[in-house]
C-alpha positions in Angstrom: 110.2 241.7 111.3 111.0 238.7 113.9 113.1 238.6 116.7 115.0 235.1 117.2 115.0 233.3 120.8 118.0 233.7 123.1 120.7 231.0 122.7 120.4 228.6 125.4 123.4 226.6 126.7 122.7 223.3 128.0 124.8 221.9 131.0 125.4 218.0 130.9 124.8 216.1 134.2 126.8 212.9 134.8 125.0 209.8 136.1 126.6 206.5 137.4 130.1 205.6 137.5 132.8 206.0 134.9 133.1 202.4 134.2 131.2 199.3 135.1 132.8 196.2 136.4 131.3 192.7 135.4 130.4 189.9 137.5 133.3 187.8 135.8 135.9 190.3 137.4 134.6 189.8 140.9 134.9 185.9 140.2 138.6 186.5 138.8 139.4 188.4 142.1 138.0 185.5 144.1 140.2 183.0 142.4 143.3 185.3 143.1 143.9 186.3 139.5 146.3 189.4 139.6 145.6 192.5 137.6 148.3 193.5 135.1 149.3 196.5 133.4 148.9 200.3 134.8 145.7 201.5 135.8 144.5 204.5 134.1 141.9 206.9 135.3 138.8 207.2 133.3 138.1 210.3 131.4 135.5 212.2 133.5 133.8 213.5 130.4 133.1 209.7 129.2 130.1 209.3 131.6 128.3 212.3 129.9 128.2 210.1 126.7 125.8 207.3 125.7 127.0 204.0 127.0 127.7 202.8 123.5 130.0 205.9 122.9 131.8 205.0 126.0 132.5 201.6 124.9 130.7 199.9 127.8 128.7 197.6 125.8 131.6 196.6 123.6 133.4 194.9 126.4 132.0 191.5 127.3 132.5 190.1 130.8 135.1 187.3 129.3 137.1 189.9 127.8 137.8 192.0 131.0 141.1 190.4 131.8 142.6 191.2 128.3 141.0 194.5 127.6 141.9 195.9 130.9 145.6 196.4 130.3 144.9 198.8 127.4 144.1 202.4 128.3 140.6 203.5 127.5 140.2 205.3 124.5 139.8 209.0 125.1 136.2 210.0 124.8 135.4 212.5 121.9 135.3 216.3 122.8 131.7 217.6 123.0 131.4 221.2 121.8 128.1 222.9 122.5 126.7 224.5 119.4 126.2 228.2 119.8 124.3 230.2 117.2 126.6 233.0 115.9 125.8 236.4 116.8 124.4 238.2 113.7 126.7 241.0 112.4 125.2 244.5 113.1 123.8 246.0 109.9 125.4 249.2 108.7 121.9 251.0 109.2 118.8 250.6 111.1 115.4 252.3 110.4 113.0 253.1 113.2 109.5 254.6 113.1 107.5 256.0 116.0 103.8 257.0 116.4 101.6 258.1 119.3 98.5 256.9 121.2 96.8 253.7 119.8 93.5 252.4 121.1 90.9 250.0 119.6 87.8 251.3 121.1 86.3 252.9 124.4 83.4 252.1 126.8 80.4 254.4 126.5 77.0 254.5 128.4 75.7 252.1 125.6 78.8 249.7 126.0 81.8 249.0 124.2 82.4 251.0 121.1 85.1 249.4 118.9 87.1 251.5 116.5 88.1 249.1 113.6 85.4 248.7 111.2 84.6 244.8 111.0 87.0 243.0 108.6 88.8 246.4 107.7 92.7 246.6 108.8 92.8 250.3 110.3 96.5 250.5 109.4 96.4 249.8 105.6 96.4 253.2 104.3 99.5 254.1 106.3 101.3 251.1 106.2 104.0 252.2 103.8 104.7 255.1 106.0 105.2 252.7 108.9 107.3 250.1 107.6 110.6 250.0 109.3 113.0 247.5 111.1 111.5 248.6 114.5 108.1 250.1 114.6 106.8 251.5 118.0 103.6 252.7 119.4 102.1 253.8 122.7 99.4 251.1 123.3 97.0 252.9 125.6 94.7 250.1 126.2 95.0 247.1 128.1 94.3 243.8 126.6 92.2 240.9 127.8 91.5 237.6 126.2 87.7 238.1 126.8 86.7 241.8 126.8 83.9 242.5 129.0 80.8 244.3 127.6 80.7 247.0 130.3 83.6 248.7 132.0 85.2 247.4 135.0 85.9 250.9 136.2 83.8 254.0 136.5 86.2 256.5 135.1 84.8 258.7 132.2 87.4 257.5 129.6 87.8 253.7 129.8 89.6 251.7 127.2 90.3 247.9 126.6 90.8 245.6 123.6 90.4 242.0 122.8 93.3 240.0 121.3 91.4 239.9 118.1 91.2 243.6 117.8 95.0 244.0 118.6 95.7 241.6 115.9 95.9 244.8 113.9 99.2 245.6 115.5 100.7 242.5 114.2 99.5 242.8 110.7 100.6 246.3 110.5 104.1 245.4 111.4 104.4 247.1 114.7 107.2 245.3 116.7 107.5 247.3 120.2 104.7 248.8 122.1 104.9 250.7 125.4 102.5 249.8 128.4 103.6 252.5 130.6 100.7 254.9 130.6 97.7 256.3 132.5 95.3 253.6 131.2 97.1 250.7 132.4 94.4 249.8 134.9 91.4 250.1 132.9 90.7 246.3 132.9 92.0 246.0 136.3 94.3 243.2 137.6 93.1 241.0 134.5 94.4 243.7 132.3 97.6 244.3 134.2 98.5 240.6 134.1 97.3 239.6 130.5 98.4 242.7 128.5 102.1 241.8 128.3 101.4 238.1 127.7 98.9 238.9 125.0 101.4 241.5 123.4 104.1 238.6 123.2 101.5 236.1 121.9 101.0 238.7 119.0 104.9 238.4 118.3 105.4 241.8 119.8 107.7 243.0 122.5 106.0 244.9 125.4 108.0 247.5 127.3 107.0 249.2 130.4 104.8 246.5 131.8 103.9 246.7 135.6 106.4 244.6 137.6 105.9 242.4 140.7 109.7 242.2 141.3 112.2 245.3 141.3 113.7 247.3 139.6 110.6 249.0 138.6 112.5 251.4 136.4 114.5 249.2 134.0 116.1 248.9 130.6 114.5 246.4 128.2 116.8 245.0 125.6 115.4 244.3 122.1 117.5 243.2 119.2 117.0 243.9 115.6 119.4 243.3 112.5 122.3 242.8 115.1 121.6 246.0 116.9 121.1 246.1 120.6 118.2 248.6 121.7 117.7 249.6 125.1 114.2 250.8 125.8 113.3 252.6 129.0 109.4 253.1 129.4 108.1 255.3 132.2 104.8 257.5 133.0 104.2 260.4 135.0 100.4 259.8 134.8 98.2 256.9 136.2 94.6 256.3 136.6 94.9 254.4 139.8 96.9 254.2 142.9 100.2 252.1 142.6 99.8 250.1 145.9 102.6 248.5 147.7 102.4 244.6 147.4 100.7 245.0 144.2 101.9 245.4 140.5 104.4 248.4 140.4 103.9 250.6 137.3 107.0 252.7 136.3 105.3 255.7 137.5 106.9 259.0 139.0 106.6 262.6 138.9 108.4 264.5 136.2 110.9 266.2 138.5 111.9 262.8 139.7 113.1 261.5 136.3 116.6 263.1 136.8 117.2 261.0 140.0 115.3 257.9 139.2 115.6 257.4 135.4 118.8 259.0 134.7 121.0 256.4 136.1 119.2 253.7 134.4 119.8 255.5 131.0 123.6 255.7 132.0 123.7 252.0 132.8 122.1 251.2 129.6 124.3 253.3 127.5 127.2 250.9 128.3 126.1 248.1 126.6 123.6 249.1 123.9 123.8 250.6 120.4 120.9 252.7 121.0 119.1 253.9 124.2 115.6 254.9 123.5 113.3 256.5 126.6 109.6 256.4 125.9 107.7 258.6 128.7 104.0 259.2 129.0 103.7 262.7 130.4 102.6 266.5 130.1 99.2 268.0 130.0 96.5 266.9 127.8 95.9 269.2 124.6 99.0 271.4 125.7 100.6 273.1 122.7 104.0 272.7 124.3 105.8 270.8 127.1 106.3 272.5 130.4 109.7 273.5 131.8 110.1 270.4 134.0 109.6 268.2 130.8 112.3 270.0 128.7 114.6 269.9 131.7 114.2 266.1 132.1 114.3 265.5 128.4 117.6 267.2 128.2 118.9 265.3 131.2 118.1 262.0 129.7 119.9 262.9 126.3 122.9 264.1 128.5 123.0 260.8 130.1 123.2 258.8 127.1 119.6 258.6 125.6 119.6 258.7 121.8 115.8 259.2 121.4 113.1 260.6 123.9 109.6 259.9 122.6 106.6 261.4 124.4 103.0 260.7 124.5 99.8 261.8 126.5 98.8 265.3 125.4 96.8 263.8 122.5 98.3 266.5 120.1 101.6 266.7 118.3 104.3 268.9 120.2 107.6 270.1 118.9 110.5 268.0 118.0 113.9 269.0 119.2 117.6 268.1 118.0 119.3 268.3 121.2 123.1 267.5 121.4 123.4 264.1 119.9 119.9 263.0 120.7 116.2 263.6 119.2 113.3 264.7 121.5 109.6 264.4 120.2 107.9 265.9 123.1 104.5 264.3 122.0 103.6 262.2 118.9 99.9 262.9 119.6 97.2 260.6 118.5 97.5 257.8 115.9 94.7 255.5 116.3 92.2 257.1 118.4 88.4 258.0 118.8 89.0 262.0 119.2 89.0 263.3 115.6 88.7 266.9 116.6 90.6 269.5 114.4 93.9 269.5 116.3 93.9 265.8 117.9 93.5 264.3 114.7 96.7 266.0 113.2 99.5 263.3 113.5 102.3 261.7 111.6 105.1 258.9 111.8 108.6 259.8 112.7 111.2 257.9 110.9 114.7 257.7 112.2 117.9 256.2 110.5 120.6 255.0 112.6 124.1 254.5 111.4 126.2 251.7 112.7 129.6 253.8 112.5 129.3 255.8 115.5 126.0 254.4 116.6 124.5 257.8 115.7 121.1 259.2 114.2 121.9 260.4 110.5 118.7 261.0 109.2 115.2 262.1 110.7 112.0 262.3 108.5 108.5 263.2 109.4 105.6 261.6 107.4 102.5 263.8 107.9 99.3 262.0 108.7 95.7 262.5 110.1 93.1 260.5 111.9 90.4 260.1 109.0 86.8 260.0 110.5 85.1 257.6 108.4 84.1 255.0 108.0 85.6 254.7 111.5 88.6 256.5 112.8 92.1 255.2 111.1 95.4 257.0 110.2 96.1 257.9 106.7 99.0 259.9 105.0 98.2 263.8 105.2 98.5 265.3 101.5 97.3 268.4 99.8 95.7 270.9 102.2 95.6 268.5 105.2 99.4 267.8 104.5 100.0 271.5 104.6 98.4 271.9 108.0 100.2 269.0 109.6 103.5 270.4 108.4 102.9 273.9 109.3 102.2 272.8 113.0 105.4 270.6 112.9 107.5 273.3 111.6 106.4 275.9 113.8 106.6 273.9 117.1 110.2 273.0 116.2 111.4 276.6 116.0 111.0 277.0 119.7 113.9 274.7 120.0 116.0 276.0 117.3 115.2 273.0 115.2 114.3 273.5 111.5 112.9 271.2 108.8 112.9 271.2 104.9 110.1 270.3 102.6 110.8 267.0 101.0 107.9 266.3 98.7 105.1 265.6 101.1 107.4 264.9 103.9 109.6 267.1 106.3 113.5 266.3 106.5 115.3 267.5 109.6 117.9 270.0 109.0 120.1 269.3 112.0 123.3 267.5 111.4 123.3 263.8 112.1 126.5 261.9 112.6 129.8 263.5 112.5 132.0 261.9 109.9 
């Protein structure tokens, strides 16, 4: 899916006088010739037109005395061409996945995940396909990836534009950059990542900012729908220093004060509001109380969706009020293929224009297959049962239930109210 450029309105600037006066006219004045007829003011729009359109070139010096009595022909009205706003489609489908990286640094150097020449998302592509496809891009991009890590942390990520090309070919449209690995390639990565994401044709949200506001709504248009993304993180691997790029970073208990007002503002002029938040404890089975409280506050303020990441495991999905909360979508393309972290999935949400509400939610079970290189694939058979069992059990803690639909899960909670 492609997003068209914004309509540009061009202002015309007028140069020179409205009419030019020939040398013959000055000669007539010198001879005492009187001007006849009533003088008519020139149409100020005429100077914005080419001289031929104004009639300048059509009046020869010897014709001034006879032509002056006639009022100038009115200039044609120039109406700017504005592209029509596309009508909002009756429905919009969105899919959401968890953490995506394309490799990591080890003692021996950089270890890429994709097998040479093999698209890593091919086997899951059918489950991903939607009008808007979102992932948490937990790796900075640089045009020239260094062979050794520029930082000394234990877990150090990075990817080249060539590796990130897999996002484009798989159909991803929006990625969040607000996560704890934002500084893995230092300032080069902070500056280059959003540029390279746009070069791929995707929309980056949550990039570090040099100008306020740090916490902001970022608009994305799809099929006539106006979506407001708010991307934040409660985790960072480097201090956010004054005077440098400002990451949308804050403690979980500050979300109510700092982010809820942004969501309230976004609600006023967006069809859907989506908060993507990098938070929680790694490998925790469930979110903590502060996360649940913050997620509820975001939905109460007008968020339709709250999509979490960082724990590297699937956590519960909750239908709360008119909104949907996925506390953690786990890993999606990641080097950790241990038994629980490899369980993942694709959350598919269908929104309806009438009421701008969520009327259908499906979970496609998946897992990270270990060979020939880690990559997500649909979970069927015994593996599908394992993923579904986890999703169903975790949702019960939030009074949210799923129904089996083939290999998928369909959310039981009512959607739009007719």
